[in-house]
C-alpha positions in Angstrom: -0.1 0.0 0.1 0.9 3.8 -0.8 0.9 6.6 1.3 -2.5 8.2 1.8 -2.1 12.2 1.1 -4.2 14.5 2.7 -3.7 18.0 1.1 -5.3 21.2 2.6 -6.5 24.4 0.8 -7.1 22.6 -2.5 -9.1 25.4 -3.3 -6.2 27.6 -4.0 -4.7 26.8 -7.5 -1.5 26.1 -5.5 -2.9 23.3 -4.1 -5.0 22.3 -6.5 -1.4 22.0 -8.7 0.7 20.1 -6.1 -2.3 17.4 -5.3 -2.6 16.7 -9.2 1.4 16.5 -8.9 1.5 14.5 -5.4 -1.4 12.0 -7.3 1.1 11.7 -10.4 4.3 10.4 -7.4 3.7 6.2 -7.6 4.4 6.3 -4.2 1.2 7.6 -3.3 -1.6 5.6 -3.3 -4.3 8.3 -2.8 -4.9 12.2 -2.1 -7.4 13.2 -0.6 -7.9 17.5 -1.3 -9.9 19.3 1.9 -11.6 23.1 1.1 -15.1 24.4 1.8 -15.2 25.4 -1.5 -14.3 23.3 -4.7 -11.1 23.5 -6.7 -12.2 25.4 -10.3 -9.4 23.7 -12.4 -9.0 20.1 -12.9 -7.8 17.9 -10.0 -7.7 14.6 -12.1 -7.8 11.7 -9.6 -7.8 14.0 -6.7 -10.2 13.4 -4.5 -12.3 16.5 -3.2 -13.6 16.4 0.2 -15.4 20.0 1.0 -14.3 20.0 4.4 -13.4 23.1 6.8 -10.4 22.9 8.8 -11.4 24.6 11.2 -14.0 22.3 11.6 -13.1 19.7 14.3 -14.9 17.6 11.5 -11.5 17.0 9.5 -10.8 15.0 12.0 -13.7 12.0 10.6 -12.3 12.8 7.5 -8.3 12.0 8.1 -9.8 8.7 10.4 -12.5 7.8 7.4 -9.6 8.2 4.7 -7.1 6.4 6.5 -4.6 9.4 6.2 -0.8 8.8 6.9 0.5 11.8 5.7 -1.0 15.2 6.1 0.7 18.1 3.7 -1.2 21.6 5.3 -0.8 24.8 2.4 -4.0 26.2 3.5 -2.1 29.5 5.2 -3.2 32.8 3.0 -0.5 35.4 3.0 -3.2 38.1 1.8 -6.0 39.2 4.1 -8.2 40.4 0.5 -8.5 36.6 -0.7 -9.9 35.3 2.7 -12.2 38.0 3.5 -10.7 41.3 5.7 -7.8 40.7 7.8 -10.2 39.0 11.0 -11.0 35.9 8.9 -7.2 35.7 7.2 -6.6 35.2 11.0 -9.4 32.3 11.6 -8.2 30.5 8.7 -4.5 30.4 9.5 -4.1 30.2 13.1 -7.7 28.6 14.2 -7.5 26.0 10.8 -3.9 24.8 11.8 -4.6 24.3 15.3 -8.0 22.6 14.4 -5.7 20.5 12.1 -3.2 19.9 14.3 -5.4 18.6 17.4 -6.9 16.4 14.3 -3.9 14.9 13.5 -2.9 14.5 17.5 -6.7 12.7 17.6 -5.3 10.4 14.2 -4.1 7.6 15.2 -3.2 6.6 11.4 -1.5 10.3 10.7 2.6 9.3 10.5 3.7 12.1 9.0 3.3 15.9 9.2 4.2 18.8 6.2 3.5 22.1 6.6 4.3 24.4 3.8 5.4 27.4 5.7 7.7 30.8 4.5 11.2 32.8 5.3 8.5 35.6 5.8 8.8 34.4 9.7 12.5 35.6 9.7 11.2 39.1 9.1 12.7 42.3 7.3 15.2 44.2 9.1 18.1 46.7 9.6 19.6 43.9 12.0 19.3 41.0 9.9 22.4 38.8 9.7 23.4 38.3 6.0 22.1 34.9 5.9 19.1 33.1 8.2 20.1 29.2 9.1 17.0 27.6 10.6 17.7 28.1 14.3 17.6 31.6 14.0 14.6 33.6 14.9 13.3 37.4 13.8 15.2 40.0 15.0 11.7 41.1 16.6 8.9 39.1 17.2 5.9 40.0 14.4 2.8 41.6 15.8 0.5 42.0 12.5 -0.5 40.3 9.5 1.1 37.0 7.5 4.2 37.5 9.5 2.3 37.1 12.9 0.5 33.9 11.9 3.5 32.1 10.3 5.0 32.8 13.7 2.8 31.4 15.7 1.6 28.9 13.2 4.9 27.6 13.6 4.9 27.6 17.6 1.9 25.5 16.9 3.5 22.9 15.1 6.3 22.6 17.3 3.7 21.6 20.0 2.6 19.4 18.0 5.8 17.4 17.5 6.5 17.1 21.0 2.7 15.7 22.1 3.0 13.1 19.5 6.9 12.6 18.9 5.9 9.2 16.9 4.6 11.4 13.8 7.6 12.9 11.8 7.1 17.3 10.9 8.6 18.7 8.1 8.2 22.3 8.0 9.1 24.2 4.5 10.3 27.8 5.0 10.0 29.0 1.6 11.3 31.8 -0.3 9.0 33.9 -2.1 7.8 31.8 -4.9 7.5 33.2 -8.1 7.0 32.0 -11.9 4.2 32.4 -14.4 1.0 30.4 -12.8 2.1 32.5 -9.6 -0.5 35.5 -8.6 0.8 36.6 -5.3 1.7 40.1 -3.6 5.0 39.6 -4.8 4.0 38.9 -9.0 1.7 41.7 -8.8 4.4 44.2 -8.0 6.6 42.7 -10.4 3.8 43.2 -12.7 3.4 46.9 -12.8 4.4 48.6 -15.0 6.7 51.5 -13.0 8.1 49.8 -10.3 7.8 52.1 -6.8 11.1 51.0 -4.9 12.7 52.4 -1.1 15.0 55.5 -2.1 18.8 54.4 -1.0 18.0 50.6 -0.3 19.0 48.2 -3.0 17.4 44.5 -1.6 18.5 41.1 -1.9 16.0 38.7 -2.8 16.1 35.1 -2.9 13.1 33.5 -5.0 11.9 29.9 -5.5 10.5 28.9 -8.9 6.6 27.0 -8.6 7.7 24.1 -9.8 10.2 23.6 -7.2 7.8 24.1 -4.9 5.6 21.0 -6.1 8.9 19.0 -6.6 10.1 20.2 -2.7 6.3 19.7 -1.2 6.5 16.0 -2.9 10.0 15.3 -1.6 8.8 15.3 2.2 5.3 13.9 2.0 7.5 11.5 0.6 11.3 11.2 2.3 11.2 10.0 6.0 13.4 13.3 7.4 11.8 15.8 9.7 12.9 19.4 10.8 12.5 23.0 9.3 14.5 23.8 5.8 14.9 26.9 4.5 13.9 26.3 0.7 15.4 28.5 -1.8 16.8 28.8 -5.3 20.4 29.2 -5.7 22.4 32.6 -5.5 20.6 36.4 -4.6 19.9 38.9 -7.1 19.4 43.2 -5.9 16.3 44.2 -6.5 17.4 46.9 -9.2 18.9 43.8 -11.2 15.6 42.2 -10.6 13.9 45.2 -12.1 16.3 45.6 -15.3 16.0 41.9 -16.1 12.3 42.5 -16.1 11.9 44.8 -18.9 10.9 47.9 -15.8 11.5 51.2 -14.5 11.5 52.1 -11.1 10.7 54.8 -9.6 12.9 55.5 -6.0 10.8 56.8 -3.8 11.1 57.8 0.6 9.5 55.0 2.6 6.9 56.9 4.0 5.9 57.9 0.6 6.0 54.3 -0.8 3.9 53.1 1.5 1.2 55.7 1.3 1.4 54.0 -2.3 1.0 51.0 -1.6 -2.4 52.0 1.2 -4.0 53.1 -1.9 -2.8 50.4 -3.7 -4.9 48.1 -1.2 -7.6 50.4 -0.9 -8.4 50.1 -4.7 -7.6 46.4 -4.1 -5.3 46.2 -7.0 -2.1 44.3 -5.0 -2.4 43.5 -1.2 0.8 45.0 0.0 1.4 44.6 3.5 3.8 46.0 5.5 6.2 42.6 5.7 6.6 43.4 2.1 7.4 46.9 2.5 10.1 45.8 4.7 11.4 43.0 2.4 11.7 44.9 0.1 13.9 48.0 1.3 15.9 45.4 3.8 15.8 41.9 1.8 16.6 38.1 2.8 18.8 36.1 2.5 18.5 32.4 3.9 20.8 29.6 3.8 20.3 26.9 2.4 22.5 24.2 3.2 20.5 21.9 5.3 18.0 21.8 2.9 20.5 20.2 0.7 22.2 17.7 3.0 19.9 16.8 5.4 16.7 16.6 3.3 18.1 15.7 0.2 16.6 17.9 -2.1 18.3 20.9 -4.6 15.7 23.2 -6.4 15.8 22.8 -10.5 16.3 26.4 -10.8 18.1 29.5 -9.5 16.8 32.9 -8.4 18.1 34.4 -11.3 16.7 31.5 -13.5 13.0 31.6 -11.7 13.0 35.6 -12.8 14.1 34.6 -15.9 11.0 32.6 -16.7 8.7 34.7 -15.1 10.1 37.6 -17.4 9.3 35.2 -19.9 5.5 34.8 -18.4 4.8 39.0 -18.7 6.5 39.2 -22.3 3.7 36.0 -23.3 1.0 38.0 -21.5 2.2 41.2 -23.3 2.1 40.0 -26.6 -1.2 38.5 -25.7 -3.0 41.4 -25.1 -1.4 43.4 -28.0 -3.2 40.9 -30.2 -6.4 41.3 -28.5 -6.5 44.6 -28.4 -5.1 44.4 -32.6 
């Protein structure tokens, strides 16, 4: 018998696509996707179950399907997509707590994979050149997505102590980018003119969407637990990224960029949060030695290659839009 994998957040494109990716693995017998609404795209052989991870009924789903591996992907980064900040907090934190409580009750669960983010480290002028997994943020986040992720990781560590028989793998992924990714960072890079913070040129690391699916699949099918930074090789300065995307940047004082970000949020054009503004001011670097040596995973795409692929997708979007207008 192969593994039985449950994937949360399957209504989101990234969760749906990973579930299909996992279903193609010969070592996985079944993939069950759960969410409160059905996915809009094709899920192939993935079994969809309508369930809310914030409800204790999720334990019945896990037990009934005899799930042995849970891949938790339903952590939302933007309040606009979840109905506001309160709803985002409830889904992220309360949802994770209920899911962990369910996993704790069901004896068939032997492996938990949590898609986390390098956002947990924050971004500030006091940061080290490279964060390792043993480091934490210089100041505890008190709002937004960063706070949610910080709390979620704390609950995951508590679960690991309560169920030492369950292998827990936490993947702190760099910002994911690619032709199909819709996120605050890709929305920022899609702007015709890109505002940058005057006097700063942050270092950026990204993870290609294909490598995200690959590392999640690897983690779900490999008997290795722990916390791992996941990012493509190398870093680029924001100024280099702007040039490679064929864009023009407009340096602005930080308060002006903050006001501009607020205007974008109000207009619902993109969720330009405080943590993103800090990231685009100070940048962030993470050490991926543990990912390679302990987890045994090496991304296919470097940071530069991932951004190049994204740039090609922007060119195709421009050509398609031009043809439509013609």
